[in-house]
C-alpha positions in Angstrom: -0.2 -0.2 0.0 1.5 3.6 -0.7 2.1 5.7 1.8 0.6 9.5 1.7 2.8 12.3 3.1 1.1 15.5 3.6 3.1 18.5 4.2 1.5 22.0 5.4 3.5 25.1 5.0 3.1 28.2 6.4 5.8 30.1 4.4 5.5 32.3 1.5 4.6 30.8 -1.6 7.6 29.5 -3.4 9.9 30.9 -0.6 12.8 29.2 1.1 10.3 27.2 3.4 8.2 25.8 0.7 11.6 25.1 -1.2 12.7 23.1 1.3 9.1 21.3 1.8 8.8 20.2 -1.9 12.5 18.9 -2.0 11.6 16.6 1.0 8.6 15.5 -1.1 10.2 15.1 -4.1 13.0 12.6 -2.0 9.2 11.0 -0.3 8.2 10.6 -4.4 11.4 8.7 -4.8 10.9 6.2 -2.5 7.5 5.6 -3.7 5.2 8.0 -1.3 2.1 9.9 -2.7 2.6 13.5 -1.7 0.4 16.9 -1.3 1.3 20.2 -0.2 -1.5 22.6 1.5 -0.2 26.3 1.9 -2.1 27.0 5.6 -1.5 30.7 4.2 -4.0 30.2 1.8 -6.4 28.2 4.0 -9.1 30.1 6.4 -8.1 29.2 9.7 -9.0 30.9 12.8 -8.0 30.7 16.2 -9.2 28.1 18.7 -11.8 29.8 21.3 -11.8 27.3 23.6 -15.3 26.7 23.6 -17.0 25.6 27.3 -18.8 22.2 26.0 -15.7 21.7 23.3 -18.3 20.4 20.5 -14.7 19.2 18.5 -14.0 16.7 21.4 -17.2 14.6 21.3 -18.0 15.3 17.2 -14.2 15.8 16.2 -13.3 18.6 14.1 -16.3 19.0 12.0 -18.1 19.8 15.5 -16.1 22.7 15.6 -18.0 26.1 15.9 -15.9 27.9 13.7 -17.2 27.1 9.9 -13.4 27.3 8.1 -10.9 24.9 6.7 -10.3 23.4 10.5 -12.2 20.2 9.6 -10.8 19.8 6.1 -6.9 20.3 7.4 -8.1 17.7 10.0 -9.5 15.2 7.4 -5.8 15.7 5.4 -4.0 14.9 8.5 -5.8 12.0 9.5 -5.7 10.5 6.2 -1.9 10.6 5.9 0.6 8.4 7.0 2.9 11.2 7.9 3.3 14.5 7.4 5.7 17.8 7.2 4.9 21.2 8.8 6.7 24.0 7.6 7.5 27.8 8.9 9.8 30.7 8.6 11.0 32.2 11.7 9.4 35.3 12.9 10.1 36.8 16.0 11.8 33.9 17.9 8.7 31.7 17.0 7.0 30.0 13.9 4.3 32.0 11.9 0.6 32.3 13.9 -0.9 29.9 11.7 1.2 27.2 12.8 0.1 27.9 16.3 -3.3 27.9 14.8 -3.0 24.8 13.0 -1.7 22.8 16.2 -4.0 24.1 18.5 -7.2 23.2 16.0 -5.7 20.0 14.4 -3.1 18.2 17.2 -3.6 18.3 20.6 -6.0 15.8 22.5 -8.3 15.4 19.5 -5.6 13.6 17.7 -3.8 12.3 20.4 -2.8 8.7 19.9 -1.6 7.9 23.5 -5.1 9.6 25.0 -7.3 7.3 22.7 -5.4 4.1 23.9 -6.1 5.2 27.7 -9.5 6.5 27.0 -11.0 4.9 24.1 -10.8 6.0 20.1 -13.5 8.8 19.7 -16.3 7.5 17.3 -15.5 10.1 14.7 -12.0 8.8 14.3 -13.1 5.9 12.4 -10.1 4.0 13.4 -7.6 6.2 12.0 -5.8 6.5 15.3 -2.1 5.6 14.6 1.2 6.9 15.1 2.4 9.6 12.1 5.9 9.9 11.7 6.3 13.9 11.3 9.0 16.6 10.2 9.4 19.9 11.2 11.4 22.4 8.9 12.1 26.0 10.0 13.7 28.4 8.0 15.1 31.6 9.8 18.2 34.0 9.5 19.1 37.3 10.8 21.0 40.6 9.1 23.1 40.7 12.0 25.6 38.2 13.6 23.3 38.7 16.8 
């Protein structure tokens, strides 16, 4: 069965981060993997509102009160066998969309260890699995400090 690698880029289109991601995806293709690149800056992804009842925990990402691309991105992640997450470094951290992505897609909703302890939520449909992941971070400075 062919493995699927999904790359999520928070960099500029054809910028340094995306260039490195494309190189990594090309190497994965050479190894026989299917690949897909998703540009987070082209997605409508809003910050988590930390709802009191957390409908996303019970119903999955599709249950989120925010009707944006979050559920679609979560599906892309859950359909993958591995992932890349790339971002430029701005102000000593990743681009803001990476935090939104992390909070909305990763965390307790897709946590393998939590699902092993408490049981897999019905909406996961047997998709709990350990997925290898890689981070690509591109940064630089105009001065040596």
